[in-house]
C-alpha positions as CSV (number, residue, x, y, z in Angstrom):
1,M,127.5,-204.0,-115.2
2,I,128.5,-204.3,-118.7
3,S,125.4,-203.6,-121.1
4,L,125.2,-204.3,-124.9
5,G,123.4,-201.1,-125.3
6,Y,120.0,-199.9,-126.6
7,G,118.2,-201.3,-123.6
8,M,119.6,-204.8,-124.3
9,I,120.3,-207.3,-121.8
10,S,123.7,-207.3,-120.1
11,F,126.3,-209.8,-120.7
12,A,125.9,-211.3,-117.3
13,E,122.2,-211.7,-118.0
14,L,122.9,-213.5,-121.3
15,A,125.3,-215.7,-119.4
16,F,122.6,-216.4,-116.8
17,L,119.8,-217.1,-119.3
18,A,122.1,-219.3,-121.4
19,L,123.0,-221.6,-118.4
20,A,119.1,-221.7,-117.7
21,G,118.4,-222.4,-121.2
22,Y,121.0,-225.2,-121.0
23,R,119.6,-226.6,-118.1
24,G,116.0,-226.3,-119.1
25,T,116.6,-227.9,-122.4
26,Q,118.6,-231.0,-120.9
27,L,115.4,-231.2,-118.6
28,V,113.0,-231.4,-121.5
29,V,115.3,-233.8,-123.9
30,H,117.4,-235.8,-121.4
31,D,116.6,-235.8,-117.6
32,S,115.1,-239.0,-116.4
33,I,112.9,-237.1,-114.0
34,L,110.6,-236.4,-117.4
35,D,111.1,-239.9,-118.8
36,P,107.5,-240.9,-117.6
37,V,106.2,-237.9,-119.5
38,R,108.3,-238.5,-122.5
39,D,107.3,-242.2,-122.6
40,R,103.6,-241.2,-122.5
41,I,104.1,-239.0,-125.4
42,F,106.1,-241.6,-127.3
43,A,103.2,-244.1,-126.8
44,W,100.6,-241.2,-128.0
45,H,102.5,-240.8,-131.1
46,G,102.8,-244.8,-131.5
47,R,99.1,-244.9,-131.6
48,K,98.8,-242.6,-134.6
49,P,102.6,-242.4,-136.2
50,D,101.2,-240.9,-139.3
51,S,99.8,-237.6,-137.5
52,S,101.9,-234.7,-138.4
53,V,101.0,-232.8,-135.1
54,R,102.0,-236.0,-133.1
55,S,105.4,-236.2,-135.0
56,A,106.0,-232.5,-134.5
57,V,105.7,-232.9,-130.8
58,I,108.1,-235.8,-130.8
59,T,110.6,-233.8,-132.6
60,L,110.1,-230.8,-130.2
61,I,110.8,-232.9,-127.3
62,S,113.7,-235.0,-128.8
63,C,115.8,-232.2,-130.3
64,V,118.0,-229.8,-128.2
65,Y,117.8,-227.2,-130.8
66,C,113.8,-227.4,-131.2
67,S,113.2,-227.4,-127.4
68,G,116.2,-225.1,-126.7
69,W,114.8,-222.3,-129.0
70,W,111.4,-222.5,-127.2
71,V,113.2,-222.9,-123.7
72,A,115.4,-220.0,-124.3
73,G,112.4,-217.9,-125.5
74,A,110.2,-218.5,-122.5
75,L,113.1,-217.9,-120.1
76,L,113.9,-214.6,-121.9
77,L,110.2,-213.3,-122.2
78,T,109.9,-214.3,-118.5
79,W,112.9,-212.4,-117.4
80,L,112.0,-209.4,-119.5
81,L,108.7,-209.1,-117.9
82,V,109.8,-210.0,-114.5
83,T,112.5,-207.3,-114.4
84,G,110.5,-204.8,-116.2
85,Q,113.0,-204.5,-119.2
86,W,110.2,-205.5,-121.8
87,H,109.7,-201.8,-122.8
88,E,113.1,-200.8,-122.9
89,A,114.0,-201.9,-126.4
90,P,112.0,-202.6,-129.4
91,V,110.8,-206.2,-130.1
92,L,113.3,-206.5,-132.8
93,V,116.0,-206.0,-130.2
94,H,114.4,-208.6,-128.1
95,G,114.4,-211.1,-131.3
96,F,118.2,-210.6,-131.2
97,E,118.4,-211.4,-127.5
98,W,116.4,-214.6,-128.1
99,L,118.6,-215.6,-130.9
100,A,121.6,-214.9,-128.5
101,V,120.4,-216.7,-125.6
102,A,119.2,-219.7,-127.5
103,G,122.5,-219.7,-129.6
104,A,124.6,-219.5,-126.1
105,A,122.2,-222.5,-124.7
106,V,122.8,-224.6,-127.5
107,L,126.4,-224.3,-127.6
108,L,126.6,-225.6,-124.1
109,N,124.5,-228.2,-125.1
110,R,126.6,-229.2,-127.8
111,W,129.6,-229.2,-125.6
112,D,127.9,-231.4,-123.3
113,D,127.0,-233.8,-125.7
114,S,130.5,-234.0,-127.2
115,R,131.8,-234.8,-123.7
116,K,129.6,-238.2,-123.4
117,G,131.7,-240.1,-125.6
118,N,134.5,-239.6,-123.3
């Protein structure tokens, strides 16, 4: 398996986590299975539309970049802890991994969104 070095995740793990991040982001933002949850959150926001907290939650669940960032971070953290890799690299390295996973996942989301018009 090819490694990025310095205790970082491998390219295979990066690809796996990017695919999982893409799918998780689609679930949060677009998938119909969560429509009832999103509808309740939009109704909650509608009762007090001037609330900055409620607006932030709406932004979070509506934006592939916003949700994708947090989904990627949660997946990466879970992966690192479950596989015992958390202590193999400094936190800063894991921060770069987070950027890589989130970036790769959002590229997949952008590609998918670009295909919807065709």
